[in-house]
C-alpha positions in Angstrom: -52.6 150.8 57.4 -52.3 154.3 58.9 -52.6 155.8 55.4 -55.7 153.7 54.7 -57.4 154.9 57.9 -56.5 158.5 57.1 -58.1 158.1 53.6 -61.3 156.6 55.2 -61.5 159.5 57.7 -61.1 162.1 54.9 -63.8 160.5 52.8 -66.1 160.3 55.8 -65.6 164.0 56.5 -66.0 165.1 52.9 -69.1 163.0 52.2 -71.6 165.0 54.3 -70.4 168.3 52.9 -70.8 167.0 49.3 -74.3 165.7 50.2 -75.2 169.3 51.3 -73.7 170.8 48.2 -75.6 168.3 46.0 -78.9 169.2 47.7 -78.3 172.9 47.0 -77.3 172.1 43.4 -80.8 170.7 42.8 -82.4 174.1 43.7 -79.8 176.0 41.7 -80.3 173.9 38.6 -84.1 174.4 38.8 -83.8 178.1 39.1 -81.1 178.7 36.4 -82.6 176.4 33.8 -86.0 178.0 33.6 -87.1 178.8 30.1 -89.7 181.4 29.4 -92.5 178.9 28.8 -94.8 177.5 31.5 -94.2 174.0 30.3 -90.4 174.3 30.8 -91.0 175.9 34.2 -93.2 173.0 35.3 -90.7 170.5 33.9 -87.8 172.1 35.8 -89.9 172.1 39.0 -90.5 168.4 38.6 -86.8 167.7 38.0 -86.0 169.7 41.1 -88.4 167.6 43.2 -87.0 164.4 41.8 -83.5 165.7 42.6 -84.0 166.4 46.3 -86.2 163.4 47.0 -84.5 160.8 49.2 -81.5 163.1 49.9 -80.4 164.1 53.4 -81.3 167.8 54.1 -78.4 170.1 54.8 -77.6 170.5 58.5 -79.0 174.0 59.0 -79.4 176.1 62.1 -81.9 178.9 62.7 -83.9 180.6 65.4 -87.7 180.9 65.6 -89.4 184.2 66.3 -90.0 183.0 69.9 -86.2 182.7 70.3 -86.0 178.9 70.0 -82.7 177.9 68.6 -82.9 174.9 66.1 -80.2 172.6 64.8 -81.8 170.4 62.2 -79.5 167.4 63.1 -80.8 167.6 66.7 -84.3 167.0 65.5 -83.5 163.5 64.2 -85.9 161.0 65.6 -88.8 163.4 64.7 -90.7 164.0 61.5 -90.0 167.6 60.3 -92.3 169.7 58.1 -90.9 172.8 56.5 -93.2 175.2 54.7 -91.5 178.1 52.8 -93.8 181.1 52.3 -93.9 184.9 52.3 -96.5 187.4 53.4 -97.5 188.6 50.0 -98.0 185.1 48.5 -101.7 184.5 48.2 -101.5 180.7 47.9 -99.2 180.7 50.9 -101.7 182.5 53.0 -104.7 180.6 51.8 -103.2 177.2 52.8 -102.5 178.3 56.4 -105.8 176.8 57.7 -104.8 173.4 56.2 -101.3 173.7 57.7 -102.7 174.7 61.1 -104.9 171.6 61.0 -101.8 169.5 60.6 -100.0 171.3 63.4 -103.0 170.9 65.8 -103.5 167.2 64.9 -99.8 166.2 65.4 -99.1 168.4 68.5 -96.9 166.4 70.9 -96.8 163.4 68.5 -93.2 163.6 67.3 -93.7 166.1 64.5 -92.0 169.5 64.3 -93.6 172.2 62.0 -91.6 175.2 60.7 -93.0 178.1 58.6 -89.9 179.7 57.0 -89.9 183.1 55.3 -87.5 185.7 54.2 -89.9 188.4 55.5 -88.6 190.5 58.3 -89.7 190.2 61.9 -90.9 193.8 61.7 -93.2 193.1 58.7 -94.6 189.9 60.3 -95.2 191.5 63.7 -96.8 194.7 62.3 -98.7 193.5 59.3 -99.0 189.7 59.0 -99.4 188.1 62.4 -102.1 190.4 63.7 -104.3 189.3 60.7 -103.3 185.6 60.3 -102.9 182.9 62.9 -100.1 180.5 61.7 -99.5 177.6 64.2 -96.1 176.6 62.8 -92.9 177.6 64.5 -92.2 180.8 62.5 -88.7 181.5 61.2 -88.0 184.8 59.5 -85.2 186.9 58.1 -83.6 183.9 56.6 -83.0 184.5 52.9 -80.1 182.1 52.8 -82.3 179.3 54.1 -85.0 180.0 51.6 -82.5 180.0 48.8 -81.1 176.6 49.9 -84.5 174.9 50.0 -87.1 176.8 48.0 -87.6 176.7 44.2 -91.0 178.5 44.5 -93.7 179.5 46.9 -95.2 177.9 48.8 -92.8 174.9 49.1 -93.4 172.2 51.6 -90.9 169.5 52.7 -91.6 166.4 54.8 -88.4 165.0 56.3 -88.2 161.7 58.0 -86.7 160.8 61.4 -83.3 160.4 59.9 -83.2 163.7 58.1 -84.1 162.4 54.6 -86.5 164.2 52.3 -89.5 161.9 51.8 -92.0 164.3 50.2 -91.7 167.8 48.6 -93.9 169.9 46.5 -94.0 173.5 45.3 -97.1 175.6 44.6 -100.4 175.9 46.2 -104.1 176.6 45.6 -106.5 179.4 46.2 -110.1 179.3 47.1 -111.9 176.3 48.7 -109.3 173.8 47.6 -106.6 175.6 49.5 -108.4 175.0 52.8 -107.7 171.2 52.6 -105.1 170.5 49.9 -101.9 170.7 52.0 -103.5 168.7 54.8 -104.7 165.9 52.5 -101.3 165.8 50.8 -99.2 165.7 53.9 -101.2 163.6 56.3 -100.6 160.2 54.7 -96.9 160.7 54.5 -96.6 162.0 58.1 -98.6 159.0 59.3 -96.4 156.6 57.4 -93.2 158.2 58.7 -94.4 158.2 62.3 -95.1 154.4 62.1 -91.4 153.7 61.1 
């Protein structure tokens, strides 16, 4: 009986680690299996999206530029939106008004919004934030985090109250469509998850 309990305990401890590894493998496969054609790149992107859907996100920790320390597992009970971007990405910048609209609409309604970039704090403070208002909690200098989650830019995740990926997409728009596309795509899912 004691041996049986030890085996159960070991499997219980190993399972979360393998789920995190499995999540990262989705991104790695998408990035390493890219052929030179646009069609293959799109196909790999769709495979990556299918791979991460309905999986628990890795239990990551990070700090926002305001000094707020975040442990993803402590956000369970809230809907979480991750947007991966960088300051020289035109579609990333052009979708900020749509993302800000989401952040404003769901303020104090059980949704946490994080804009995550590998850009340095110095770059953001001196060049980006004076020109652009981004109402998400900004997280910078986190190349390891962007490598774990992002297979392109911009990439957006919507994570349910239990820490499971319920929607993810990569890529964005420029021009007029960029002003509403992310909002229109994310809003129905956020509403659905808040009702559960």
